[in-house]
C-alpha positions in Angstrom: 95.4 50.3 -104.0 94.0 46.8 -103.4 93.3 45.6 -99.9 93.6 42.3 -98.0 90.7 41.8 -95.6 90.8 39.9 -92.4 87.4 38.5 -91.3 87.0 36.8 -87.9 84.4 34.1 -87.4 83.8 32.3 -84.2 82.6 28.6 -84.1 79.1 28.5 -85.7 77.6 26.8 -82.6 78.5 29.9 -80.6 77.9 32.5 -83.2 75.0 35.1 -83.1 73.7 34.0 -79.7 71.5 37.2 -79.6 69.6 35.8 -82.6 68.4 32.8 -80.6 64.9 34.3 -80.1 64.6 34.8 -83.9 66.4 31.8 -85.4 66.5 29.3 -82.5 69.5 27.2 -81.7 68.7 24.8 -84.6 68.8 27.4 -87.4 71.2 29.9 -85.9 74.5 28.3 -87.0 73.2 28.1 -90.6 72.2 31.7 -90.5 75.6 32.8 -89.1 77.3 30.9 -91.9 75.1 32.4 -94.5 76.0 35.9 -93.2 79.7 35.1 -93.5 79.2 33.6 -97.0 77.5 36.6 -98.3 80.0 38.9 -96.6 83.0 37.1 -98.1 81.4 36.8 -101.6 80.7 40.5 -101.7 84.1 41.4 -100.4 85.9 39.3 -103.0 83.7 40.9 -105.7 84.9 44.4 -104.8 87.5 45.8 -107.2 89.3 47.3 -104.1 89.9 43.9 -102.6 92.8 41.6 -103.5 92.0 38.8 -101.1 90.3 37.7 -97.9 91.6 35.8 -94.9 89.0 34.3 -92.6 90.2 33.5 -89.1 88.2 30.6 -87.8 88.4 27.2 -86.1 85.0 26.1 -87.4 85.7 23.2 -89.9 82.4 23.6 -91.8 82.8 27.4 -92.1 86.4 26.9 -93.2 85.5 24.5 -95.9 82.6 26.5 -97.2 84.4 29.9 -97.2 87.5 28.4 -98.8 85.3 27.3 -101.8 84.4 31.0 -102.3 88.1 31.9 -102.5 88.9 32.9 -98.9 92.2 31.9 -97.3 91.5 30.2 -94.0 93.6 31.0 -91.0 93.2 28.8 -87.9 92.4 30.8 -84.7 95.5 29.8 -82.9 95.2 32.2 -80.0 91.7 31.1 -79.2 91.4 34.2 -77.1 88.5 36.2 -78.6 87.8 38.6 -81.4 90.7 41.0 -81.1 93.3 38.3 -80.6 92.0 36.5 -83.6 92.2 39.7 -85.7 95.7 40.5 -84.5 96.8 36.9 -85.4 95.1 37.1 -88.8 96.8 40.4 -89.5 100.2 38.9 -88.6 99.7 35.9 -90.8 98.7 38.1 -93.7 101.7 40.5 -93.2 104.0 37.5 -93.2 103.2 36.7 -96.8 102.1 40.2 -98.0 104.1 42.7 -95.9 103.3 45.7 -98.0 99.5 45.3 -98.3 97.0 47.7 -96.9 95.0 45.7 -94.4 91.4 45.9 -93.1 89.5 44.0 -90.5 85.8 43.4 -91.5 82.9 42.0 -89.6 81.6 38.6 -90.8 77.9 39.6 -90.3 77.3 42.0 -93.1 74.8 40.1 -95.2 73.7 43.2 -97.2 77.3 44.1 -98.1 77.6 45.6 -101.6 81.0 45.5 -103.4 80.9 49.1 -104.7 80.0 50.5 -101.3 82.9 48.5 -99.7 85.2 50.0 -102.4 84.1 53.5 -101.4 84.9 52.9 -97.8 88.3 51.4 -98.6 89.1 54.3 -100.9 88.3 56.8 -98.1 90.3 54.7 -95.6 93.3 54.8 -97.9 93.7 58.5 -97.1 94.7 57.8 -93.5 97.2 55.7 -91.6 94.5 54.0 -89.6 90.7 54.5 -90.0 87.4 52.9 -89.0 83.8 52.8 -90.0 81.1 52.9 -87.3 78.2 50.5 -87.4 74.6 51.5 -88.2 73.9 51.9 -84.5 76.9 54.3 -84.2 78.2 52.3 -81.2 80.3 49.6 -82.7 82.7 49.2 -85.7 82.3 47.2 -88.8 85.6 48.0 -90.5 89.1 49.0 -89.3 91.7 49.7 -91.9 95.4 50.4 -91.8 98.0 51.5 -94.3 101.0 49.2 -95.2 103.4 48.8 -92.3 100.9 50.0 -89.7 99.7 47.8 -86.8 96.0 47.0 -86.9 95.5 47.4 -83.1 91.9 46.1 -83.1 89.6 47.2 -80.3 86.3 45.5 -81.3 83.6 44.6 -78.8 81.3 46.8 -76.7 81.6 50.5 -77.5 84.3 49.9 -80.1 83.5 53.1 -81.9 84.6 55.1 -78.9 87.6 52.8 -78.3 88.8 53.1 -81.8 88.5 56.9 -81.7 90.4 57.0 -78.4 93.1 54.9 -80.0 93.7 57.5 -82.6 92.0 55.9 -85.6 90.1 58.3 -87.9 86.4 57.9 -88.0 85.1 57.7 -91.6 82.0 59.8 -92.1 80.5 58.6 -95.4 76.9 58.6 -96.8 75.4 55.9 -98.8 77.5 53.0 -97.5 74.7 51.5 -95.3 75.5 48.0 -96.5 78.9 48.2 -94.9 77.6 49.5 -91.7 74.6 47.1 -91.2 75.9 44.3 -89.1 73.5 41.8 -87.6 73.4 40.9 -83.9 69.6 41.1 -83.1 66.3 40.5 -84.7 65.9 44.2 -85.2 69.3 44.3 -87.0 68.2 41.4 -89.3 65.0 43.3 -90.2 67.1 46.3 -91.2 69.5 44.1 -93.2 66.6 42.5 -95.0 65.1 45.9 -95.8 68.5 46.9 -97.4 68.5 43.6 -99.4 70.6 40.6 -98.4 72.8 38.2 -100.4 71.3 35.0 -101.8 72.6 32.7 -99.0 71.1 34.8 -96.2 67.9 35.1 -98.1 67.6 31.4 -98.3 68.7 30.8 -94.7 66.2 33.3 -93.3 63.3 32.3 -95.5 62.0 30.0 -92.8 62.3 32.4 -89.9 59.5 34.2 -88.3 60.9 37.7 -87.8 58.8 40.1 -85.8 57.8 43.1 -87.8 58.2 41.4 -91.1 
């Protein structure tokens, strides 16, 4: 089974606002783009992934991620994360109706293709399943079988909301790179400790990260 991934990315000028203290407004958009680049590159390198659709209205991000092989879907709803994911899923299903589908965060700079494959293999056993983030509060991946609606509930406390919606929580060891999203300086330290992709490594080389 090979999956199509839908990755949402807000305009870079607005992305990763909680990293302002670490990256500042000048470097923050570049760091956010680097996260997305490393996420998309690792996803496309996974043998479990057929293709990636990135939902974004950011022109620079769209051009950059398209060169990596991502399909760019304009964020026509413009109504936030879950609306963007639902729209992206609908676009994907229009040209690939029988594909298993997964929503994946754009801020997984430590993502490793084999670990993503393990998560998707586990998700394939259920009609709808999700992976909680490293903090065990949010969600980094939501997967659905062919013909199933994605029904994304990302945002605050999304782990609890996805469980309440009937999605199966995946309980896997040794998939830290798929769980470590980055919203804060502490998250970034954790990602760097795991090892990040080359674009994130370059973009964060100039940052003064407390505790590093």
